[in-house]
C-alpha positions as CSV (number, residue, x, y, z in Angstrom):
1,M,0.1,-0.2,0.0
2,N,2.9,2.3,0.9
3,K,4.6,1.8,-2.4
4,Y,1.5,2.9,-4.7
5,L,1.0,6.0,-1.9
6,Y,4.8,6.7,-3.1
7,I,4.1,6.1,-6.7
8,L,1.0,8.2,-6.6
9,I,2.9,11.0,-5.0
10,S,5.5,11.1,-7.0
11,L,3.2,11.0,-10.3
12,V,1.5,14.0,-8.8
13,I,4.6,16.3,-8.2
14,L,6.2,15.3,-11.7
15,S,2.9,16.3,-13.4
16,S,3.3,19.6,-11.0
17,C,6.5,20.3,-12.1
18,S,5.8,19.5,-16.0
19,E,2.7,21.7,-15.9
20,Y,5.2,24.7,-13.8
21,Q,7.6,23.8,-16.5
22,K,4.7,24.3,-19.4
23,V,3.3,27.5,-18.3
24,L,6.8,28.8,-17.6
25,K,7.9,28.6,-21.4
26,A,4.5,29.5,-22.5
27,S,4.1,32.3,-24.7
28,G,1.5,34.0,-27.3
29,E,-1.8,34.8,-26.6
30,G,-3.0,33.7,-23.0
31,A,0.2,32.7,-21.9
32,T,0.6,36.0,-20.1
33,A,-3.0,35.7,-18.0
34,Q,-1.7,32.0,-17.6
35,K,1.6,32.9,-16.1
36,F,-0.5,35.5,-13.5
37,K,-2.9,32.9,-12.7
38,M,0.1,30.3,-11.7
39,G,2.3,32.2,-9.8
40,D,-0.4,33.9,-7.8
41,S,-1.6,29.7,-7.0
42,L,2.1,29.3,-6.5
43,Y,2.3,32.3,-3.8
44,N,-0.4,31.3,-2.1
45,A,1.0,27.7,-1.7
46,G,4.1,29.2,-0.1
47,K,6.6,28.5,-3.3
48,W,8.3,31.7,-3.3
49,A,10.9,31.1,-5.6
50,K,8.5,29.5,-8.5
51,A,5.9,32.0,-8.0
52,N,9.0,34.4,-8.2
53,R,10.2,33.4,-11.2
54,I,7.5,33.2,-12.8
55,L,6.1,36.4,-12.0
56,G,9.0,38.3,-12.7
57,Q,9.0,37.5,-16.2
58,I,5.2,39.4,-16.8
59,V,5.8,42.3,-14.3
60,P,6.8,44.6,-17.7
61,E,3.5,43.0,-19.8
62,Y,1.3,44.6,-17.0
63,R,3.0,48.2,-16.6
64,G,-0.2,50.5,-16.6
65,K,-2.9,47.7,-16.3
66,P,-5.4,47.1,-13.5
67,Q,-3.7,44.1,-12.2
68,A,-0.3,45.5,-12.0
69,Q,-1.1,46.7,-8.0
70,K,-1.9,42.7,-7.5
71,L,1.0,41.7,-9.4
72,M,3.8,43.9,-8.2
73,Y,2.4,43.4,-4.6
74,L,3.2,39.5,-4.9
75,Y,6.6,40.1,-6.8
76,A,8.0,42.4,-4.0
77,Q,6.3,39.6,-1.6
78,T,8.3,36.7,-3.0
79,F,11.6,38.7,-2.6
80,Y,10.7,39.4,1.1
81,K,9.6,35.6,1.2
82,M,12.7,34.4,0.1
83,K,15.0,36.5,2.4
84,D,15.8,38.5,-0.6
85,Y,15.7,42.0,1.3
86,Y,18.3,44.0,-0.9
87,I,15.4,43.8,-3.2
88,S,12.1,43.3,-1.2
89,S,13.1,46.7,0.3
90,Y,13.7,48.3,-3.5
91,R,10.6,46.6,-4.8
92,F,8.0,47.5,-1.5
93,E,9.1,50.8,-2.1
94,Q,8.4,51.2,-5.5
95,F,5.4,49.6,-4.8
96,A,4.3,52.3,-2.0
97,T,5.5,55.4,-4.5
98,S,3.9,53.4,-7.6
99,Y,0.3,53.2,-5.9
100,P,-0.2,55.5,-2.7
101,K,-3.8,55.1,-2.6
102,S,-3.4,51.1,-2.3
103,E,-5.1,49.5,0.3
104,K,-1.9,47.6,0.9
105,L,0.3,50.7,1.3
106,E,1.1,50.8,4.9
107,E,1.9,47.0,4.7
108,A,4.1,47.7,2.0
109,S,6.1,50.5,3.8
110,F,6.7,48.9,6.5
111,L,7.9,46.1,4.7
112,S,10.3,47.7,3.2
113,A,11.8,49.4,6.3
114,K,11.4,46.3,7.8
115,S,13.6,44.7,4.8
116,Y,16.6,47.1,5.8
117,Y,16.3,45.9,8.9
118,M,16.7,42.4,8.2
119,L,20.2,43.8,6.3
120,S,21.4,45.3,9.4
121,P,25.1,43.3,10.2
122,V,26.2,42.2,13.8
123,Y,27.3,45.1,16.2
124,S,30.9,43.8,15.5
125,K,30.8,44.8,11.8
126,D,30.6,48.4,9.9
127,Q,27.0,49.7,10.9
128,K,26.0,52.0,7.5
129,E,22.9,49.4,7.2
130,T,21.3,49.9,10.7
131,K,21.6,53.6,10.4
132,E,20.2,53.2,7.1
133,A,17.3,50.8,8.4
134,I,16.7,53.4,11.7
135,E,16.4,56.2,9.5
136,K,13.7,54.3,7.2
137,I,12.0,52.7,9.8
138,Q,11.5,56.1,11.4
139,G,10.6,57.6,8.4
140,F,7.6,54.9,8.2
141,I,6.7,56.1,12.1
142,N,6.7,59.7,11.0
143,Q,4.5,58.9,8.1
144,F,2.3,56.3,9.6
145,P,1.9,57.1,13.0
146,E,-1.4,55.2,14.0
147,S,-0.4,52.5,12.3
148,E,-1.1,49.0,13.6
149,Y,2.8,47.9,12.4
150,L,3.6,51.0,15.0
151,P,4.7,48.4,18.2
152,E,6.6,46.6,16.1
153,A,8.5,49.2,14.5
154,N,9.1,51.0,17.6
155,K,10.8,47.5,19.3
156,L,13.0,47.3,16.0
157,V,14.4,50.9,15.8
158,Q,14.9,49.6,19.8
159,E,17.2,47.1,18.5
160,L,19.5,49.3,15.7
161,D,19.7,51.6,18.5
162,F,20.9,49.1,20.8
163,K,23.2,47.5,18.5
164,L,24.9,51.3,17.7
165,E,25.4,51.7,21.3
166,K,27.4,48.0,21.3
167,K,29.4,49.0,18.4
168,A,30.3,52.2,20.0
169,F,31.2,50.7,23.6
170,S,33.2,48.0,21.9
171,I,35.3,50.7,19.9
172,A,35.7,52.9,23.1
173,K,37.1,49.5,24.9
174,Q,39.3,48.5,22.5
175,Y,41.6,51.7,23.4
176,S,42.2,50.5,26.9
177,D,42.0,46.2,26.3
178,I,44.9,44.0,25.3
179,A,44.4,42.6,21.7
180,P,47.0,41.0,19.2
181,G,48.4,43.4,17.5
182,F,46.8,46.2,19.8
183,T,48.3,49.2,22.1
184,R,46.7,50.3,25.1
185,D,45.4,53.8,24.4
186,Y,44.1,55.0,27.9
187,T,43.6,58.6,26.8
188,A,41.3,57.7,23.7
189,A,39.3,55.2,25.5
190,I,38.1,57.9,28.0
191,K,37.8,60.1,25.0
192,S,35.9,57.7,23.3
193,F,33.5,56.9,26.6
194,D,32.9,60.3,26.9
195,N,31.8,60.5,23.8
196,F,29.8,57.6,24.0
197,L,28.0,59.0,27.4
198,Y,27.1,62.0,25.3
199,D,25.8,60.5,22.3
200,F,23.7,57.8,24.2
201,P,22.8,59.5,27.6
202,G,19.8,56.8,28.6
203,S,22.2,53.7,27.5
204,S,21.3,50.8,29.1
205,L,24.8,50.3,29.0
206,R,25.9,53.4,30.6
207,E,26.6,52.2,34.3
208,D,29.5,50.2,32.0
209,A,30.7,53.1,30.0
210,L,31.2,55.2,33.5
211,F,32.9,52.4,34.8
212,Q,35.4,52.2,32.3
213,R,35.9,55.6,31.4
214,L,36.6,55.7,35.7
215,D,39.0,52.2,34.9
216,A,40.8,53.7,31.8
217,A,41.3,56.7,33.8
218,Y,42.7,55.3,36.8
219,K,45.0,52.6,35.3
220,Q,46.5,55.7,33.5
221,A,46.9,57.9,36.4
222,V,48.6,55.4,38.7
223,N,51.1,54.6,35.9
224,S,51.5,58.1,34.7
225,I,54.7,59.7,35.0
226,E,55.3,62.6,37.6
227,Y,55.5,65.9,35.6
228,K,56.0,66.8,31.8
229,R,57.9,69.9,30.7
230,S,56.0,72.0,28.4
231,R,57.2,75.3,26.8
232,A,54.0,77.0,27.0
233,E,53.2,76.3,30.6
234,G,56.6,74.8,32.3
235,I,56.1,72.3,34.4
236,V,52.9,70.3,34.1
237,H,52.5,67.8,37.3
238,I,50.8,65.4,35.2
239,R,50.3,62.3,37.6
240,K,48.8,64.3,40.1
241,E,46.2,65.9,37.9
242,R,45.6,62.6,36.4
243,I,44.8,61.4,39.8
244,E,42.8,64.3,40.9
245,A,40.3,63.8,37.6
246,T,40.1,60.0,38.2
247,K,38.7,60.8,41.6
248,E,36.3,63.0,39.9
249,Y,35.3,60.3,38.0
250,S,34.8,57.8,40.7
251,S,32.9,60.5,42.9
252,S,30.7,61.0,39.8
253,F,30.1,57.3,39.4
254,L,29.5,56.7,43.1
255,K,26.7,59.4,43.1
256,T,25.0,57.7,40.1
257,F,25.4,54.1,41.1
258,A,25.7,53.6,44.6
259,N,24.4,50.1,44.6
260,S,26.7,49.4,41.3
261,K,27.7,45.7,40.6
262,Y,31.2,47.5,40.5
263,I,31.1,48.8,43.7
264,E,34.0,47.0,45.6
265,Q,36.5,47.6,42.4
266,V,35.3,51.5,42.9
267,N,35.6,51.5,46.1
268,E,39.3,50.2,45.9
269,M,40.4,52.4,43.4
270,N,39.1,55.5,45.6
271,R,41.2,54.3,48.5
272,V,44.4,54.2,46.3
273,L,43.5,57.2,45.1
274,E,42.8,59.6,48.3
275,E,46.1,57.5,49.4
276,E,48.0,59.4,46.5
277,L,46.4,62.4,47.1
278,K,47.7,62.3,50.4
279,K,51.2,62.4,49.3
280,Y,50.8,65.1,47.4
281,S,49.2,67.3,50.5
282,T,52.1,65.9,52.6
283,K,54.7,67.1,50.1
284,S,53.6,70.8,49.7
C-alpha cells in the first residue's frame, strides 16, 4: 500500500513540475494571464521561488494595467519571503511610490523599512545598514503614526539603536584592552567613553561605560609619569592632575550608581586615589 501511495505522490509531483515548466515556457496569446494565475497560485501555496520566477516574466507586460498593483505586491512579497531583503526593500518602496492610494500601502511601506532592518549586520561589523534601517523605519513611523505596525516598528528601532550603542561601546573599550597587535591608549579610551556617554545618554550600558571610563583614567593616572615639561606651561604635574581628574570620575560614578555591580572595584580605586593624593598634600 505504501509503495503505491509513494508512486501516486511522485506522479502528482512530476505532473505539477511538468505543468509549471509548460506555463513558464509558454508564449503567445493567453500566456501572460496563465502565468499570472499560476504565479498567484504558487504564492498562496508558499512556493516563493517558483512564484517569483514566473511573476518576474510578466512584470513588464502588466505596466499600466489594473492587475499590475496586485502583481507588483505579490512580486515584492516573493523577494521578502525568500529573504532577498535588498530587492524586497526596493520593490516594496517602488510599490508604495507607484500606488499611494493602495490598501496595501501601509503594509508595503512597513515591509520595505523592515527589509532594511533585516539587512543590519551584527554589531561588530560596519553599521552603515543599521543607520539606514533606523532612518527608514523612523520615516515609516512619521508617515503612519497610527499604524498597526507601530509597536513592532518601535521595537525594531530600539534593537537597532542598541546595536549602535554596543558598537560604540566596543570601539571605546578596545583602546584600554589588550589584543593582538593592539596598544593600550587610555587617553583615547577616556575620550571615546566621553563621546559614548554624550551620544547615548539613556543607554542601558551607561553604568558599564562610566566604569570603563573610570578604569581607563585610573590605570592611566597611577601609571603616569610624575611631570612633563611644556614650553607654554613649564613643568606640568601630570600625574597629580590625572589622579585628581580620576577622583572626580570616581565621585561621579558613586553618586550615580551607589549600588553598582562594580562597587567593590570602585571603592578600592577610590582608596588608592585618596592615598596618592595624601602624598601630594604632605609634599606641599
